[in-house]
N, C-alpha and C positions, 0 to 999 in steps of 0.2 A: 741634085733634084730634092724638093720636099714633097712629103706624102703627109697632107695634113694630119690626120689624127695620130699619125706615127710620131709625132712631136709631143704628144702628153707626158713621156717619160722625162725629157729635160725640162719641161715645164712644172713637173712634179718635183724634181731636183733642185731646182732653183728656188721653189718655194721652202723646201726643208732647209737648205742653206741659208736662206734670207730670215727665216723665223726661229730656227733653233740653233743653241751654241753645241754643236756636235763634238763630242770628245774627240781629243787627239787621234785616237786610234781608229776612228771611223773615217774611210776614204770615200768621197764622193768623187764618182768618175762618170763623165757622159759618155758611153761606151757605144753609142750609135755609129759612130764615124771611124772607131779604133780598129776595126777588123781584127786580124789576128793578134793585135798586141793588147787586146782585150783579155787574152789567155793568159798572160802575167798577173792581171789583177783577181782573176777568178783563181787561179792556180795558189795565189797566197793568202786565200781568205780563209777564215776560221767559219765566218758568219757572211752570208750574202743575202741582200735584198735587191733585186733587179724591179724597177718601174717600167712598164713598157705596154704598148697596145698587144691586146691578148685576144686572139679569136677563140671564142668558148662556146658559139651557138647561143649567146643571149642577145638580149635587146641592145642596140647601140646605145652607149655609155653605162653599161652595167658594170660593176667592179666585180673582178675575177682574182681569187685567192689561189695559188699553186704553191705546194710545198714538197721537197724531197723527191722521191722518185716519180712523183706525177708530173714533173715539170718537163723533163726531156720527152716524155709521152706525148703531151698536151701544146708543145711548142713544135712540133714538127712541120707545121704549115709555115711557110716564109711569107710574110707580109710586106717587107719592105725592099727597097732597092740597095740596103746596105750589101757590101761585098760578102761579109760573112756574117751570118745568122747567129743570134745567140745561142739558138738551139747546136749549131755547129761548134761554136766554142765549149758548151757543156759536153758534148761528145768528144771533143778533142782533149777536155780535162779528164774525163772519164778514163778515156786509154791511157792517159798519162798516169793515172793514179792519184791524181790531183785535184779530186771533186772537194769543195768546200763540205764540211760535215753537217752544217746548218744552211739550208738554201730556203728561200721565199719570194715569190714572184706575185707583185700586186699590179694588176693592169685592168685596162679598162677595154670592152669590146669596141673598137673604131665603128663610126658611122660613115667617114670618107676616107677614102685612101687613094683618092686622085691627087694628082700633083696640085700643089697651091700651098699657099702659107697660112697659118692659123688652124686651131682646132675648129671642129664643127660645134655648132651650138648645144647639141646634145652632149658631146664629151666634155665640153667648158663648163656647162652647168653642173654634171657629174662631179668634175674635178673641184669646183667651187663648194659643192657640196660636202666634198670629203676634208676639203681645207677648213671647213667649219665644224668638223666633228660629225657629220650626217652620214658618213659612209659613201656608197656609191647607189 
């Protein structure tokens, strides 16, 4: 089942892969459906950039940036129906002593998380602005 604005991470990832010649040491992973398999990707990283829907008390479509210790604290609310949340993966990584030394999460506050396909107009517009270099 797809939850509309929960798909913005994969849309942003596709854009990065299509537009940029990323160096070979950069791995792009759609972690939305990997569940516990995502743990291997997180544990092996020295730098981690996650792009996802993030609820942060802002207006729908607002760009949110979280870094380091701030990430697990502010990702405690589960947004999606994924079997294991990103916050769960980070907690397990921390328990194993395998947290990436540098972590950043870029996300947008979702407008619509009901079942359906496609981003909401609010989030689609903000993602389009970010693609053009206008931020969120």
